[in-house]
C-alpha positions in Angstrom: 0.4 -84.1 -28.5 -3.2 -84.7 -27.7 -4.7 -81.2 -26.8 -7.0 -82.8 -24.2 -4.2 -84.3 -22.3 -2.3 -81.0 -22.2 -5.3 -79.2 -20.8 -5.6 -81.2 -17.6 -8.8 -82.9 -18.7 -9.5 -86.6 -18.3 -7.9 -88.9 -20.9 -10.1 -89.4 -24.0 -11.8 -92.7 -24.5 -11.5 -94.8 -27.6 -14.9 -93.3 -28.6 -13.5 -89.8 -28.8 -9.9 -90.6 -29.9 -9.2 -89.2 -33.4 -12.3 -86.9 -33.3 -11.7 -83.1 -33.3 -13.2 -81.5 -30.2 -15.0 -78.1 -30.5 -12.5 -75.2 -30.9 -11.8 -72.2 -33.1 -8.1 -71.7 -33.9 -8.7 -68.2 -35.3 -10.5 -67.0 -32.2 -7.7 -68.3 -30.0 -5.1 -66.5 -32.2 -7.2 -63.3 -32.0 -7.4 -63.4 -28.2 -3.6 -63.8 -27.9 -2.9 -61.2 -30.7 -5.2 -58.6 -29.0 -3.4 -59.2 -25.7 -0.1 -58.2 -27.3 -1.6 -55.1 -28.8 -3.7 -53.4 -26.2 -3.5 -53.2 -22.4 -7.3 -53.4 -21.9 -7.6 -56.6 -24.0 -4.7 -58.1 -22.1 -6.5 -57.4 -18.8 -9.7 -58.8 -20.2 -8.0 -62.0 -21.4 -6.3 -62.5 -18.0 -9.6 -62.1 -16.2 -11.8 -64.0 -18.6 -9.9 -67.2 -19.7 -7.4 -69.7 -18.3 -4.6 -71.7 -19.9 -6.9 -74.7 -20.2 -9.5 -72.8 -22.2 -7.1 -72.9 -25.2 -7.4 -76.0 -27.4 -4.0 -75.6 -29.2 -1.0 -76.6 -27.0 1.1 -73.9 -28.6 -1.5 -71.3 -27.6 -1.4 -72.5 -24.1 2.4 -71.9 -24.0 2.0 -68.4 -25.4 -0.7 -67.7 -22.8 1.7 -68.9 -20.1 4.4 -66.5 -21.4 1.9 -63.6 -21.5 0.7 -64.4 -18.0 4.3 -64.5 -16.7 5.1 -61.1 -18.1 1.8 -59.7 -16.7 2.6 -61.1 -13.3 6.0 -59.5 -13.3 4.5 -56.2 -14.5 6.5 -56.3 -17.7 5.2 -55.0 -21.0 3.5 -57.5 -23.3 4.3 -57.3 -27.1 5.7 -59.5 -29.8 9.3 -59.0 -28.7 8.8 -59.5 -24.9 6.6 -62.6 -25.5 9.1 -64.1 -27.9 11.9 -63.5 -25.4 9.9 -65.0 -22.6 9.3 -68.2 -24.6 13.0 -68.4 -25.5 13.9 -68.0 -21.8 11.5 -70.8 -20.8 12.8 -73.1 -23.7 9.3 -73.2 -25.3 9.8 -71.1 -28.4 9.8 -74.0 -30.8 6.9 -75.8 -29.2 4.9 -72.5 -29.3 5.3 -72.4 -33.1 8.5 -70.4 -33.4 9.4 -66.7 -33.7 7.5 -66.2 -36.9 4.2 -67.7 -35.6 4.3 -65.6 -32.4 5.0 -62.5 -34.5 2.1 -63.2 -36.8 -0.6 -63.3 -34.1 -1.3 -59.5 -33.8 -1.7 -59.4 -37.6 -4.3 -62.2 -37.5 -6.7 -60.1 -35.5 -9.7 -59.0 -37.7 -10.8 -56.1 -35.4 -8.9 -55.4 -32.2 -12.0 -53.7 -30.7 -13.9 -57.1 -30.9 -11.7 -58.7 -28.3 -14.6 -59.4 -25.9 -16.3 -61.4 -28.6 -13.2 -63.5 -29.2 -12.7 -64.2 -25.5 -16.3 -65.3 -25.1 -16.0 -67.6 -28.1 -12.9 -69.3 -26.7 -14.5 -69.7 -23.3 -17.7 -71.1 -24.7 -15.9 -73.8 -26.7 -13.8 -74.6 -23.7 -17.0 -75.3 -21.7 -18.3 -77.6 -24.4 -15.0 -79.6 -24.4 -15.2 -80.0 -20.6 -18.8 -81.2 -20.9 -17.8 -83.8 -23.5 -14.9 -85.1 -21.3 -17.0 -85.1 -18.1 -20.0 -86.9 -19.7 -17.7 -89.3 -21.6 -16.4 -90.5 -18.3 -19.9 -91.1 -17.1 -20.8 -93.0 -20.3 -17.8 -95.3 -19.6 -19.1 -95.9 -16.1 -22.5 -96.8 -17.5 -21.0 -99.9 -19.1 -19.9 -101.2 -15.8 -22.2 -103.1 -13.5 -20.8 -101.8 -10.1 -22.7 -98.5 -10.3 -26.4 -98.0 -9.9 -28.2 -95.9 -12.5 -29.3 -93.4 -9.9 -25.7 -92.8 -8.8 -24.7 -92.2 -12.4 -27.5 -89.8 -13.0 -26.5 -87.8 -9.9 -22.8 -87.9 -11.0 -23.7 -86.5 -14.5 -25.8 -83.8 -13.1 -23.2 -82.9 -10.5 -20.5 -82.6 -13.1 -22.6 -80.3 -15.3 -23.5 -78.1 -12.3 -19.8 -77.9 -11.4 -18.9 -76.8 -15.0 -21.6 -74.2 -14.9 -20.5 -72.8 -11.6 -16.9 -72.6 -12.8 -18.0 -70.8 -15.9 -19.8 -68.0 -14.1 -17.7 -64.9 -14.3 -19.5 -61.7 -14.8 -16.4 -59.8 -13.8 -16.0 -56.5 -12.0 -18.8 -54.0 -12.7 -18.6 -50.3 -11.6 -20.7 -49.2 -8.7 -22.4 -46.6 -10.9 -23.6 -49.2 -13.4 -24.9 -51.5 -10.7 -26.8 -48.7 -8.9 -28.1 -47.4 -12.2 -29.6 -50.8 -13.0 -30.9 -51.2 -9.5 -32.7 -47.9 -9.5 -34.2 -48.7 -12.9 -35.4 -52.0 -11.4 -36.9 -50.3 -8.4 -38.7 -47.8 -10.7 -40.2 -50.7 -12.7 -41.3 -52.4 -9.5 -42.9 -49.2 -8.2 -44.7 -48.9 -11.6 -45.9 -52.5 -11.4 -43.7 -53.4 -14.4 -41.7 -56.1 -12.6 -42.8 -58.8 -10.1 -42.3 -57.6 -6.5 -40.9 -59.8 -3.8 -43.3 -62.5 -2.7 -45.6 -61.4 0.1 -46.3 -64.2 2.6 -49.4 -63.2 4.5 -47.8 -62.1 7.8 -47.6 -58.3 7.8 -44.9 -57.9 10.5 -42.7 -60.5 8.7 -43.3 -58.8 5.3 -42.3 -55.5 6.8 -39.0 -56.8 8.2 -38.0 -59.0 5.3 -39.5 -56.9 2.5 -41.1 -60.2 1.2 -39.2 -63.1 -0.1 -36.7 -61.9 -2.6 -35.7 -63.7 -5.8 -32.3 -65.4 -5.4 -32.5 -65.5 -1.6 -32.0 -68.5 0.7 -34.3 -68.4 3.7 -33.7 -70.9 6.5 -36.5 -71.7 8.9 -35.3 -73.8 11.8 -36.8 -75.2 15.0 -36.8 -78.2 17.3 -39.1 -81.1 16.1 -42.8 -80.4 16.8 -42.7 -76.7 17.1 -44.4 -76.2 13.6 -41.8 -75.4 11.0 -43.4 -77.6 8.4 -46.8 -76.1 9.2 -45.5 -72.5 8.9 -43.8 -73.3 5.6 -47.1 -74.7 4.2 -48.9 -71.6 5.5 -46.4 -69.4 3.7 -46.7 -71.5 0.5 -50.5 -71.3 0.6 -50.6 -67.6 1.2 -48.2 -66.9 -1.7 -50.0 -69.2 -4.1 -53.6 -68.5 -3.1 -53.4 -64.7 -2.4 -50.7 -63.8 -5.0 -51.1 -66.5 -7.6 -47.4 -67.5 -7.1 -46.2 -70.7 -8.5 -44.8 -72.7 -5.6 -42.8 -76.0 -5.6 -42.7 -78.0 -2.4 -40.2 -80.8 -1.9 -41.3 -82.8 1.1 -38.7 -85.3 2.3 -40.5 -86.2 5.5 -44.2 -86.1 4.7 -46.1 -87.8 1.8 -47.8 -85.6 -0.8 -51.1 -86.8 0.6 -50.2 -85.6 4.1 -49.1 -82.2 2.7 -52.3 -81.8 0.7 -54.4 -82.8 3.7 -52.6 -80.3 5.9 -53.4 -77.6 3.4 -57.0 -78.7 3.3 -57.2 -78.6 7.1 -55.9 -75.1 7.2 -58.4 -74.0 4.5 -61.5 -75.7 6.0 -60.5 -75.2 9.7 -61.3 -78.9 10.1 -58.7 -80.8 12.1 -56.6 -83.6 10.7 -58.5 -86.0 13.0 -61.9 -84.7 11.8 -61.0 -85.2 8.2 -59.9 -88.8 8.7 -63.0 -89.7 10.8 -65.7 -88.1 8.8 -69.2 -89.6 8.7 -70.6 -90.0 5.2 -73.9 -88.5 6.5 -72.2 -85.3 7.8 -73.4 -83.1 5.0 -72.3 -79.8 6.6 -68.7 -81.1 6.9 -68.7 -82.4 3.4 -70.0 -79.1 2.1 -67.1 -77.3 3.9 -64.7 -79.8 2.3 -66.2 -79.2 -1.1 -65.8 -75.5 -0.8 -62.2 -75.8 0.5 -61.4 -78.2 -2.4 -62.8 -75.8 -4.9 -60.7 -73.0 -3.6 -57.5 -75.1 -3.5 -57.9 -77.1 -6.6 -56.5 -74.6 -9.1 -53.9 -73.1 -6.7 -50.4 -73.4 -8.4 -48.7 -75.5 -5.7 -46.7 -78.5 -6.9 -45.5 -81.2 -4.5 -42.6 -83.8 -4.8 -42.4 -86.2 -1.9 -39.5 -88.4 -2.9 -37.4 -88.9 0.2 -34.2 -89.7 -1.7 -34.1 -86.5 -3.7 -31.0 -84.2 -3.7 -30.3 -80.6 -4.6 -29.2 -81.5 -8.2 -32.5 -83.2 -8.9 -34.5 -80.4 -7.1 -32.7 -77.9 -9.3 -33.6 -79.8 -12.5 -37.2 -80.3 -11.5 -37.6 -76.6 -10.6 -36.1 -75.6 -13.9 -38.6 -77.9 -15.7 -41.5 -76.4 -13.8 -40.3 -72.9 -14.5 -40.2 -73.6 -18.2 -43.6 -75.2 -18.2 -45.4 -72.5 -16.2 -43.2 -69.6 -17.6 -42.4 -68.6 -14.0 -41.5 -70.0 -10.6 -42.0 -67.8 -7.5 -41.1 -69.9 -4.4 -39.4 -73.2 -3.6 -39.9 -74.9 -0.2 -37.6 -77.7 1.0 -38.6 -79.7 4.0 -36.1 -80.4 5.4 -32.4 -79.8 4.8 -30.9 -82.5 7.1 -32.9 -85.3 5.3 -31.3 -84.5 2.0 -28.5 -86.5 0.4 -25.7 -85.2 -1.8 -25.2 -85.8 -5.5 -21.5 -86.2 -5.5 -19.9 -89.6 -4.8 -17.0 -87.6 -3.2 -19.3 -86.4 -0.4 -20.4 -89.9 0.5 -17.1 -90.5 2.3 -17.1 -87.2 4.1 -18.7 -86.4 7.5 -22.2 -85.1 7.7 -21.1 -81.5 8.4 -19.3 -81.4 5.0 -22.3 -82.9 3.3 -24.7 -80.3 4.8 -22.2 -77.6 3.8 -22.4 -78.8 0.2 -26.2 -79.0 0.3 -26.5 -75.5 1.7 -24.1 -74.0 -0.9 -25.9 -75.8 -3.7 -29.3 -74.5 -2.5 -27.9 -71.0 -2.6 -26.5 -71.5 -6.1 -29.9 -72.9 -7.2 -31.8 -69.8 -5.8 -29.5 -67.4 -7.7 -29.5 -69.4 -10.9 -33.3 -69.8 -11.0 -33.8 -66.3 -9.6 -36.3 -67.6 -7.0 -36.5 -67.5 -3.2 -35.8 -70.8 -1.6 -37.3 -71.5 1.9 -35.3 -74.4 3.4 -36.3 -75.9 6.7 -33.7 -77.1 9.2 -33.4 -78.8 12.5 -31.9 -77.3 15.7 -29.7 -79.2 18.1 -31.2 -80.6 21.3 -29.1 -78.2 23.3 -31.9 -75.6 22.9 -34.3 -77.8 24.8 -31.8 -78.9 27.4 -30.7 -75.4 28.2 -34.2 -74.0 28.1 -33.2 -70.9 26.2 -33.8 -69.1 22.9 -32.1 -70.6 19.9 -28.9 -69.1 18.4 -27.2 -69.4 15.0 -24.7 -71.8 16.5 -27.6 -74.2 17.2 -28.2 -74.9 13.5 -27.8 -78.7 13.4 -24.7 -80.3 11.8 -23.2 -77.3 10.0 -22.3 -73.6 10.4 -22.3 -73.4 6.6 -26.1 -72.9 6.7 -25.6 -69.7 8.7 -23.0 -68.4 6.2 -25.0 -69.2 3.0 -28.5 -68.1 4.2 -29.7 -64.5 3.5 -32.2 -64.9 6.3 -32.3 -67.3 9.3 -35.5 -67.6 11.3 -36.2 -69.7 14.4 -39.6 -70.9 15.6 -39.4 -71.0 19.4 -42.0 -71.9 22.0 -40.9 -70.1 25.2 -43.1 -72.5 27.3 -42.0 -75.7 25.6 -40.5 -78.4 27.7 -38.1 -81.1 26.3 -40.4 -84.0 27.2 -43.5 -82.5 25.7 -45.4 -84.4 22.9 -44.5 -83.7 19.3 -47.3 -81.1 18.9 -48.7 -78.9 21.5 -52.4 -79.7 22.2 -53.6 -76.2 22.9 -53.4 -72.9 21.0 -50.4 -70.9 22.1 -48.1 -68.0 21.1 -44.9 -69.0 19.2 -42.0 -66.6 18.7 -40.6 -66.3 15.2 -37.1 -65.0 15.8 -35.4 -63.4 12.8 -31.8 -64.0 13.9 -30.0 -63.1 10.7 -31.3 -60.7 8.0 -28.9 -59.4 5.4 -31.5 -56.9 4.1 -32.6 -55.4 7.4 -33.1 -55.6 11.1 -33.4 -58.6 13.4 -36.5 -58.9 15.5 -39.0 -61.3 17.0 -42.6 -61.7 15.6 -45.2 -63.3 17.8 -47.5 -65.7 15.9 -50.7 -67.5 17.2 -50.4 -71.3 16.7 -53.5 -73.4 16.3 -52.4 -77.1 16.5 -55.9 -78.3 15.7 -55.7 -77.0 12.1 -51.9 -76.7 11.9 -52.2 -73.0 11.2 -50.1 -69.9 12.2 -51.7 -66.5 12.2 -50.5 -63.1 13.3 -52.3 -61.4 16.2 -55.1 -59.1 15.0 -54.6 -60.3 11.4 -56.3 -63.4 10.0 -55.3 -63.1 6.4 -57.0 -61.7 3.4 -60.5 -63.2 3.3 -61.3 -62.1 -0.2 -58.5 -62.9 -2.6 -58.1 -60.9 -5.8 -60.0 -62.3 -8.7 -58.0 -65.0 -10.6 -58.9 -67.5 -13.2 -59.2 -71.1 -11.9 -59.6 -74.2 -14.0 
């Protein structure tokens, strides 16, 4: 029997047929042998591996017999496993009585069972990768699929395998708290990076900064300023804290993003920048000073409108390796993103947004970086003339579930028929509607539509940033 076909994987192609896939027979024997010797190794095996993780078909049958005994709360040893295999009619296919009886004796050191389990699981992941990517290779030979679709499919399959393989298992509360207290001590002593501070004191107090692995959602109706606020936050983190920031702008071009940042820095409006007179030496001096301050700021922009979460994940990983750190990811905005899986193309938009939201959360945890994702609110907020609620998040309630923090920008004086951007300075409410780490509250920010800048009342940011090397 072909081991691959018995493990529920895709049928092998002619390219792989006859080739031995990665496996270790001795490690599989040791995992099963340990499970028949010690209760703790039995529990570890049941928690750590599945039937499909075994390459040998006979080992899969023996695992099934052990799992059946465990489920029925019966003892697991050579005799009971043999009897279970006889009762199911699988004893000969499992290698016979003598083979089952030999498994405990094949274990080098019973105390090393975690190592054997990890080896079996690692080789199983490699086999799944081979089969998944082999299928993509076959599709590459066809002409009905575009290259971009195949790249997305390959990346999606790898991410799916990685997510399936994550199993840290149960950890005692004492161990978790001990590690957490040690981490807090290191942070207090300056030994570990602290959560990213974002230049708005009230917001920092409530959120405790942007924490690594957190998904932060900033939502509003169009024109209230969510893109502007996200760029302000990105600038504050990068300029004042030397944070490495990746911005994925699906709506604005990278030139527009850069111009907005320059406008905020120079206090020259977008219109002024685009209508400058070549003889206006004072304005050009201001621009020169602003450019000098922004030039070395570690902000990186990707403005591809067709990008999806899989590609964002890969590009963030690449930037993280290049710069040896990554402190913040901004995605503007969530509803403009596509999904990487072909399965999702046939689903409704709610299901697609749910997948995107979940994958952003996985990315944040995997890269250990805060992700600030912008989102649209439904038109019901304008029609009803009320403050936004979590139910107003457009197209999916999954955003609410996945996010660690949900914030709404709300102009209490806004009317539905107003222009996209308010023409006069005003006060905008930043409503923290969901906060897993603390309280919910509303922070009032001053909005300057001329320079697309948010500031907090009686606080205009740190005018003298800490010294930093700039190229």
